[in-house]
Each structure stands twice: as C-alpha cells, then as structure tokens.
DRENLUMMI-270226 format. One record per residue: x, y, z of N, C-alpha, C in turn. Coordinates in pm, whole numbers, plus 50000, padded with zeros to 5 digits. Last residue first. Example, Ala and Ser with C-alpha at 12.3 -4.5 7.8 and 13.67 -1.06 7.14 Angstrom:
2
512854977550708513674989450714512905000350787;513194943150780512304955050780513204967050780;
! end
This chain:
362
695789466416181696659460716089696609446316048;693659475016330693629480616192694629472416113;694349466716581693089461416516692979465516375;696739481116651696879465516632695569460916560;695659505016671696449501516557696599487116549;694089501316895693389504416757694259502516659;696039498217087694969485117064694309490716922;697499520717072698139509117039697249497617011;695639538917154696239539917032696809527116992;695169531417413694009530817316694609532317181;697579536817538697159523817511696169521917429;697449566417517698509558417448698169543517427;695099572517650694979576817516696189566917452;695909562017911694779556417860694799558217695;698169579517979698259563317968697159555717879;696999603918007697749601517893698029585217870;695559596418237694779600918118695709598018011;697539589818412696629580318377695919583118267;698849617118424699539604918379698749592018346;696849631818536697299635218414698189624518355;694489607918685695539619718698696019621218558;691259605518535692239602518612693199611818649;687849600418445689019610218451689979605218556;686909568918327686849579318420688109587718412;685149558418042686559559518100686369571918202;682879533317914683159545418005684479546418029;681639524617584682319522417699682279536517782;679759510017298680019522117380680829515317519;678999487217170679639496717075680189509517168;677939467417343678729464617231679559473417154;678619486817640677619479717562678639474917433;680869485617909679739492217857678619482517771;683329486018173682419476718062681209486618021;685639509518219684459504718268683729495518135;689119503018219688069512618204686739504018222;692459501218306691009494918334690179506518307;695429490718179694419501918181692949497718196;697079469918156696989475218280696139489018294;696549454217947697889462317928697729470718076;694339441817988695549431217980696809440217972;692589463517946692759455718082693989447518094;692879464317662693149475017768693549470117893;691539440617616692789442917569693509453717626;688769447017709689569435517759691049436017736;687889467617555688219468917692688989460717750;688109454417297688929466317316689029468717477;685809436317333687339432217333688199442517348;683629455517369684139446417491685459440117471;683699465617086684219474017217684469465117331;682559455116864683789450216926684369455517041;681689484716710681319472016738682739465316769;682719515316867682139508916770682009492816794;683359532617058684649526616986684059518916880;682069561117202681749551317113682999544517036;681999570017573682709571317426682399559117336;681619590117826680969578817764681339580417617;683849597718074683469602517925682699588617889;683809616118414683949603318321683439607018175;682899633018598684199628718596684549617418539;680579655218420680989646618526682589643618539;679729665118184679699673718316679909665218434;680669657817878680489654418003680359665518088;679769650017536680429659117613679719658917776;680179616317442679129625617499679889636017563;681989607917129681839608617280680619618817304;683759591516873682579599316917682449598517062;686979598216754686189589416839684879599016891;688849610816596687729607316539686719597316622;691019620116728691089606316675689839601516594;690379643516825691389642916732691529629316671;688449635517019687999642516894689099642316794;690229625917215689139617917151688679622717005;691649646917291692249635017231691359625817167;689499662317384690359667317269690849657317208;688659646817619687739650917495688399655617375;691079648017753690469635517700689599637017595;691249676617819692519666517749691839655417680;688789680917944689429689517838690299679517741;688959663318163687869663218069688469668517951;691329675718302691299660418260690309658218150;690369700018378691419698918282691539685518230;688139692818526687849698618401689069698618325;689839682418748688819672318675688489681218537;690889705518841691719696018796690859685518697;688659719518920689369725018814690119714818757;687699701819143686809705519026687539710118909;690029707219304689599693419256688839692919119;689589733119372690899727619307690489715619229;687189731619538687229738519393688429734619319;688119716419745687169708719649687049716719505;689529735919842690429725819785689549715919682;687629752919946688569758619839689379745719766;686439738220160685749740820010686729745419896;687139723220383688089726920276687359730220149;685559709620567686259723420611687079728720508;684539686920473683819699020446684409709820501;686329667920587686369670620448685629684820410;685269661520843686749671620825686659674820675;683119649420787682819660120840684279668720829;684209625520658683389634920581683189648420640;685689614420881686479617720755685499629020670;683669609521063685049618621100685689624220971;682209591220929681739604020953682549613521007;684119570320893683509577020778682919590620822;684379561321164685619569321080685079574720947;682059553321236682639565721293683599570621218;679879544620944681039541321049681359554221111;676739542620873677749553020850678779550020974;674859524320959675459520820830676759531620808;673429520921202674739522921215675549520621070;670529501021110671359510721198672639511121175;668919502620775669539495620877670239504520982;666069518820678667379519320667667849511120807;663289524620670663689513520596665229512620600;663139547620814662569536620869662979522520806;663889568720629664839562820718664379551420803;661439577820523662469569120442663449562920541;660319594820721659659583120666660589572520614;662379613020754661939607020868661379592520824;662119623920486663359618020544663079610220656;659509637620529659859627420411661139618920447;659989654020746659049644320738659239632720643;662059673920627662169663920748661389652520752;662669676020268661819679120378662109666920503;666049666520184664719669320174664029673020285;669059648320102668409662820162666939662820107;671249622420198670169628320124669619640720199;674779611820160673569617420224672779621420143;677359590820238676819598820152675619605720234;680129567720258679459578820324678879586520232;682509548620242680969547020217680219556220308;685299544820227684659545820353683159545920349;686399545819961686599532720049685729533520178;685849569919866684859560019809685129546519910;686459596119903686359587920047685459576519986;687039619919768687989608719777687889599419901;685419641519691686039641919845687059630619857;684279635019470685249644419466686039647619591;683059606519549683699610819432684759623919463;682009598419796682839588419744683559595419610;680129613819922681519617919964682589609019886;677059622719756678019612119818679389619319854;673589628519753674989630719719675799620619790;670059629219653671169623219702672739627419671;667219646719727668509647219648669389638119723;663609646319679664779645119776666119644219661;660149654919692661689656619613662619654719716;657759659619804657989646019718659239648019627;657759682619940657719668220028657889657319938;659859710719899658659699619837658769688519915;661859722420007660539729819979659539721119956;664219709919990663729714020112662469720920124;664519706619698664299694619780663599699719925;665429734219630664069728619582663689716119670;668149731919693667059742519753665689739819720;669039707819549669009708919696667989719519737;669499707219300668169707819308668119707719475;672549725819176671809714719259670479716419272;673709745719054673009735718970672139725519031;674839774118985673899768019084673269757819015;676629776518750677039779018872676179771618983;676449752018505675949764618560676319764718701;678359734518408677519739118298676759754018342;679939718218545680519733118489679589740518437;679819696018803679099703418698679689717118672;680989680919018681919682718898680899691518789;679249676719209680209686619246681089687419120;677549658219128676989672319132678269681519136;677479633119121678519637819054678209653119040;675179623319271676569616419288677609625819229;672659631619248673519641519233674999635319273;669449619919189670719615419211671959622519157;666579628619283667599633619213668969629119264;663519612819316664749612019365665949616719275;660359620119376661399622319285662509623619365;657439600319472658839608119501659689609519375;654249606019432655409599519365656419609419429;652189621819524652129608319582653449601319530;651989642519348652299644019487652709632019560;652949636919011651989635819124652419636719249;654799660318840654869647118898653799645419009;655219684318747654429676818667654199663018731;657329697218890656069703318877654859692818833;659479683418780659169679918916657499685418946;660009696218552659639682818539658849679318686;660869720318622659599720318557659089705318560;663119712318758662389718718831660929718018762;664699702618549664269692718644663209697918728;665259726218417664349716518351663979705418457;666519742518593665409747618560664499735418492;668989728018619668129728618740666749732218686;669509709218309669619721818406668709720418526;671009678918286669929687218269670099697718350;673619661218097673329669318205671959677318188;675889632418058674969642218015674299648418128;677269611318134677869624118178676949633918107;676599582118085676819591317970677429605717999;676059564618282677369564618235677609575818136;675029588118479676069579518466675539567718389;674149622418439673699608118419674949599418430;674579645618693674839643718556674509626918544;671799629118765672119642218698673409647718773;669309605918731670729605618760671119621018704;666159604118876666919611218782668529611918819;663479582618942664999586818984665559593618851;660429580319103661049584918985662629588519020;658249559419276659479565719268659839567419142;655629549019246656059555119379657269562719379;653089543219026654609547019032654809553719163;650499536518976651259527219080652729531619097;649709551918774648989553418907649919547619015;652949560518585651679553818622650969556418746;655139576518379654539574518536653359569918526;655939580618133655919566518164655389564518304;655739607018080654899599118018654899584918068;658159616318197656859620218256655759610018218;660189603718039660049599718181658849604318233;659689618017811659259604917816659249598517955;660449643017906659139641517856658839625917849;663209639417962662319641818083660729640418036;665569617817907664319623017821663179625017919;668969624717945667669619018014666519626917953;670699622617638670249628517771669189622217819;671629612717407672039605517512671799613017640;670309625717177671569630417224672139624517349;668029610717170669009609717067670189616017108;667249602817529667029606517382668089604917292;667109570717692667609583417679667079589617531;664229549917781665459551217704665889567417700;663249540018097662839549117984664139552717915;661969512018255663019518618194662859527618091;660489503218533660029509518409661309517618376;660229476018752661029485918678660239490118546;658149468819026658369467518870659359480018825;659539459019318658889469219265659029466119112;660979448019544659719439019473658899449819420;663389459519619661919464819673660829456619629;665459444219491665219444319629663819449819677;664449453519225664179440419265664219438319413;665199479819237663739478619224663329462519258;667949477619273666989482319385665649478919370;668429469119016668709460419118667959465119247;667789493718867667009480418858667209470718945;669679512619000668599514118997667639500818968;672489503118958671909500319092670369504219092;673679514018725673259499618741672439497518862;672479544918630673249539118726672729522918743;671649541018278672059549718388672669541818500;670459539217941671169534218044671489545418146;667249550118123668189539118089668949541017941;665579565818408666229566018257667049553618255;662709552618584664229557018567664649557518441;660269543818798660559548718675662069556018669;658849518618972659839527418981660199531018833;655639505119116656749507119001657599518819017;653729481719299654319495319291655289493019154;652599456919366651969467519303652499479819303;654829449919647654009445319537652839454819485;657379476219677656489465019750655469461719606;658709508119777658359495419697657369488019764;659629527819956658649530419847658169519519783;661569516120124660569523420180659239525820077;663459505219940662719496420034661359504520081;664199528519798663519518819740662839510819833;665729542120016664379547519951663729537219884;667669525120048666889526920160665449534320116;668949526619805668419512619850667339516119948;669879553719828669019549019711668159535519749;671719550120037670679559620036669439556319932;673439533419896672959528020011671649537720045;674559552219711673939538419674673099533119776;675759574219854674459576519785673629563319739;677119558820150677169564020010675779565919962;675499549820386676689543720340676889547520192;673939582320478674009566420444675329562320395;671939607320634673149602620585673039586220556;669909637420581670099624120651671139616320567;668429667120650669699659920604669699646020671;666769681620791666589680420644667819673820585;667559684121036666709675521031666369674220881;669589705521034669979691721041668889680521007;668579728720773668619724720917668939711720922;670599750120541669299742020598669509736620731;672929756020410671929766320459670649760320492;674889737120354673819739020245672689749320281;676649740120561677149741820435675899744620338;674729732120787675629745520772676009750120657;674309706920713673289716520720673989732120721;676879694120738676219695420611675159704920606;677159696921022678129702720914677469704220782;674979682521107674989696521144675999704221057;675659658321018674519663120962674519678620999;678079653021155678149654121019676799660120952;677219651221417678259660621381678079663921237;675129629821418674869643821443675899654721380;674539602821340675619611621270675349627221286;672959586821490672159596921411673229608121337;674349566821575673389562921498672859575821415;677889570121619676709577621648675539574221539;679149536221630679259550321574677959556721628;680269515321914679469519121813679379532721758;683799511721982682529516822018681589516721901;686199503521871685479495221952684029499121998;687009527021758686059518621687685589508521758;688919545621872687599545821931686669534421848;691369547921724691329539721856689959538721918;690739563321516690709549221486690829543121612;690839590921513689749585321549689659570721577;693409595221418693039598621532691909592421604;692999586821133694099581021239693759583221383;691249606921053690809592021053691759584821158;692769630121070691489627321155691039613721183;694659624420876694969624421018693719622021113;693189622820659693919610120678694149611120843;692229650720662691059639920659692049627520723;694479662820605693829666520744692869654620769;695179658420338695929651820459695289652920594;692129645720162693039656720203693839651820323;692449613319986691749625520087692679636020098;694389609719670693879604519823692939617819882;693029610219345694089613319454693489610419573;690909604719148692119596319144693189599419245;687659596719269688689607219249689969602019254;686099567919082686559577219201687369588619184;685029557418868684559570518868685029577819026;686229531118810685229534618912684649546318953;687969531618594686839523918576685709528718667;690739534918575689879544118504688369537818497;693759532218650692559529518723691379536918673;696339520918511695419533418512694249528018549;699489509618655698019507818608697549521918583;702919496618636701809504918690700379502518619;705079480818567704529490418465703459500018511;705449466718811706299477718764705729486618667;702359452318859703669455118907704259467718853;700049440118782700819446618686702099451518723;698769427619003698959419618884699859427418772;698849446619215699749433819203699669428319067;696739464219119698139468519119699089456719130;694519449219148694849451419013696309455119001;694379445319405694529435319343694879437619183;694279473719483695369464919532695519451919448;691549481419390693099488519328694119478119362;689569454019268690039463519356691379469019331;687679448118974688859444219070689139457119147;684059455018970685449453718904686319450619018;681339456719075682149467619105683709466519031;678509448218973679919443318932680779456018941;675579436519136676349449219065677779442619083;674219403719030674699414019138675619425719064;671569394918864672909396718827673339407018933;668869373819006669429388018987670999386418949;667729351819040667709355018915668699365318892;667339354019320667959340019267668419344019128;665419375219331666889375519386667699364319336;663249363519219663709375219173665269378019221;662799342219405663139338619243663699352019209;664019339319726663119345319640663489343919489;665309306219819665679321819785664519328419701;665349281920028664369288419931664619304019925;667989258020034667349270620076666469276919970;667479224420013667859236419925667209247520004;
! end
C-alpha cells in the first residue's frame, strides 16, 4: 500500500462540479443554465479567439517561463514594473504557490469562513494549521476578529474581496487599516478574483498598496470577467523581492503559451471589460430584485454571484434545480450561491426556482 500523507489521504478534494459539455449533453434540447462556476457567461473577445488560433501551431514548444509579454502588458495597465507582477495558472494556483512558500510545520494560516474552498485545502498542502474566522452578522469578512486570530506562528492571512461565496465587500480603506495592524513577518494576501465586478467604489483594488509594502500581495485572475476560465491564467502583484521569494515554490511552465497570448490580447480592450461589468450589474439588479419580490433573503453582492437563503432543505432544492437543467452551487443546509448568467439564464433560474418552491409548498 502506497503511504500517502495522512492529511492528504483524509482531504476532501475541491469539487468543481460537472463541465459545460457534460451538463449540456445531459439536457439536450431544453438547454441549461450554467450558474455554478462564477465564470463569465459569454465567450472571450473575438480577437482573443483569433489570437489563440494563430498561436496554436506553436504549442510543440515550451511556453515562456517568464511570461514576459503578459507581465509587461499587465505592468503597463497597472502603472508598475514587470518585476512587481507574477503569473500563475489562475489565482488559485498563485494562492497554492504562496501557501507552499509560507507553510510548513509550526505555521498557521488565518482566513475568513465561509470563503473560497481552496484556502483550507492549501493549508493542508502546505502542512500549516488552518485558523478559520467566522464572518460577521452581515456576512462580511470580520477584520477585527481576523486581526485577533493572528498568532506568532501565523505566516499568511488571506482576505477574499469581494468574498466568495457571499459577495460581501470591504472598502480599500478598511483593508488598508487592517494591513497596518498585521506584523511585518506575516503576509497579507488579498484575493481579488472578482475585483473587476466591484461597483461600490471606483478605486477599489489594493494593488497600489501592494507595490509599496513587502508583506502584501494581491491576486487576480483572467478566469472571470475576461472569460478565460478554461485556459487557467492569473497573476499576483506585490513588491519584487516578495514575489521572487514566493515564486521559488512554483512549478515551471504553469502558464501555457495559449493562455499567455489570450490574456495579453484581452488587455487591449478595456472598454469591453467595462461593458461586461455593466452587463453583470444588470444581471445582479434583475436577480436581486426577483429574489426580493419573492421574500428570499440574500446578501447584496459586489461580485458576479449572489449568496441566498432558501432555508432548511436547501441541498434538496439545489438538486431539484439540477435535475431541471439549472446548475447552481452547493452551499450549506440553508444557503446556496447562484452565478450571474446571461439574461435568459437568469430568467430561467427564477422560473425554475418558482416551480421548485411551488411544488414544495403544495
């Protein structure tokens, strides 16, 4: 019998749910509403698809391990230098790299809960102790409690902003004040996977602060608003010495050549990103309004998903929706998460939810 680390042997792997093609084949003509993965519901920009096709003939060669073109393009957009940007296979892989670099026996990671499911998994990968800090009564990240949970052995504090799965949001000023209280030996990682969807304030990102402080990094991704979830590419921003240290824990060639081409091309169209932001807000307004009309409690969101309370038996409701072709994310016994989709997907979700709730009341 192969001897696997006990912590890994007992680990429940991340559940990404069924893929789009598999789910589509199952339901055929009626179609589906794919509202579980927080992807952007429409394809990448046409120029990005063309760029991928043009570059496909070169995939017999290894990609550029330094992702120089992408880092230069990101640095230009962010107003920093390429050595303050590093790339990975989505923000989740960047988080795993940071965990590996900062973990080990006798260390601890502090993060809010519920939040992104990879945080506790990364703690196991890194052989670090998890310290989960409950959200406050409004289901926002509780910065006071988070600060109080930091110990002498805490090497990493993670803040998901907007928080997944609740969509709740902390202002840049709030996180800035929190970061001032964290020991210099502890890294604060702000996971801004959904940062492009924030409507609460015009300048919301912690990126400007990250390039000023050695113990702060920001993680972002192309999997969401840019529509590149299937290619796996994201990035971290921070001071160059900090990133150089974290990179030592990263495997080589994690960003493929097609992913780099796609991400670099995507950055050429900021006006279309703004259009996608506005379309998402329209979907948020529709779903939040429909849920309010039905008396369903939800957390006002600054992301591209909504955390809603359907009460006891919520897993059964989620399963019934799935059997109708509407896939939303599993949550708790009383809460679940729905991603913002196309207009037709959003309407489909509400229609199917009405059917399920009517059946349960009858």
